[in-house]
C-alpha positions in Angstrom: -11.7 -20.3 -80.0 -15.0 -22.2 -80.8 -18.1 -20.2 -80.7 -19.9 -20.3 -77.9 -22.9 -22.2 -77.3 -26.3 -20.8 -77.2 -27.9 -22.4 -74.1 -31.7 -23.1 -74.3 -33.6 -22.1 -71.4 -36.7 -24.7 -71.0 -39.7 -23.0 -71.7 -42.0 -21.4 -68.8 -44.6 -24.2 -67.7 -47.4 -22.4 -66.7 -49.2 -24.0 -63.7 -53.0 -23.2 -63.1 -54.5 -22.8 -59.3 -57.0 -25.3 -59.0 -60.5 -24.0 -59.5 -62.1 -22.7 -56.1 -63.8 -25.5 -54.5 -65.7 -22.6 -52.1 -66.7 -18.9 -52.4 -68.4 -17.3 -49.5 -69.9 -13.7 -49.8 -70.9 -11.9 -47.2 -74.5 -10.7 -48.3 -76.7 -9.6 -45.2 -73.8 -8.8 -42.8 -70.7 -10.6 -41.6 -69.7 -14.1 -40.9 -67.3 -15.6 -38.6 -65.6 -18.3 -40.7 -62.8 -20.7 -39.9 -62.2 -23.6 -42.6 -59.6 -26.5 -42.3 -58.1 -28.9 -45.2 -59.9 -32.4 -44.9 -61.4 -32.1 -40.8 -61.0 -30.3 -37.8 -57.6 -31.2 -36.8 -56.5 -29.8 -40.5 -54.4 -27.6 -41.5 -56.3 -24.0 -41.2 -56.7 -22.1 -44.5 -59.0 -19.2 -43.2 -59.8 -18.4 -39.9 -61.8 -14.4 -39.7 -64.8 -12.5 -40.1 -66.1 -12.1 -43.7 -67.4 -8.2 -44.0 -70.5 -7.5 -45.6 -69.7 -7.0 -49.3 -66.3 -9.1 -49.5 -65.7 -12.4 -50.5 -63.4 -15.4 -49.7 -62.1 -17.7 -52.1 -60.7 -21.4 -50.8 -58.9 -24.0 -52.7 -59.0 -27.6 -52.3 -60.4 -30.9 -52.6 -62.3 -31.2 -49.0 -62.4 -28.3 -46.2 -63.8 -28.4 -42.9 -65.9 -25.5 -42.1 -67.2 -23.5 -38.9 -69.9 -20.4 -40.0 -71.6 -18.7 -37.3 -74.0 -16.9 -39.4 -74.6 -19.0 -42.6 -77.8 -16.7 -43.1 -75.6 -14.0 -43.8 -73.4 -15.8 -46.6 -73.6 -16.6 -50.1 -72.4 -19.8 -50.7 -70.7 -21.2 -53.7 -69.8 -25.0 -54.5 -67.6 -24.9 -57.5 -69.2 -22.0 -58.9 -73.4 -23.8 -57.8 -74.8 -21.6 -55.4 -75.7 -24.0 -52.6 -78.3 -23.3 -49.6 -76.8 -24.0 -45.9 -79.7 -23.6 -43.4 -78.8 -20.6 -41.7 -79.9 -18.7 -38.1 -77.6 -21.0 -36.1 -73.7 -21.8 -36.1 -73.0 -24.5 -38.5 -70.0 -26.9 -38.7 -70.1 -28.8 -42.3 -67.9 -30.5 -44.7 -67.4 -29.3 -48.1 -66.1 -31.2 -51.0 -66.6 -31.1 -55.0 -69.9 -32.5 -54.8 -71.6 -30.4 -52.5 -71.8 -30.1 -48.5 -73.0 -31.9 -45.7 -73.3 -31.6 -42.3 -69.7 -32.5 -40.4 
């Protein structure tokens, strides 16, 4: 019988997760957040309350966010701290270059 052929398995391809577009950290209190891909009718990627001391990391190229208490959050876009004026609910669009009102 001929010798068994060795089978080469393809080397594992390592896929890196895309860099975080947005990191939300509740510092002063909790904040209710809803995040959709693209726009308000896009896929829901996060909905919930971020409790004081906790963070949520979101990935993507464009996010539509509804935030009930932006004054309670530290908001980072691609690792850079940004200021979203608070004291009232806000709806914003986040892209790699920053944020703007929706």
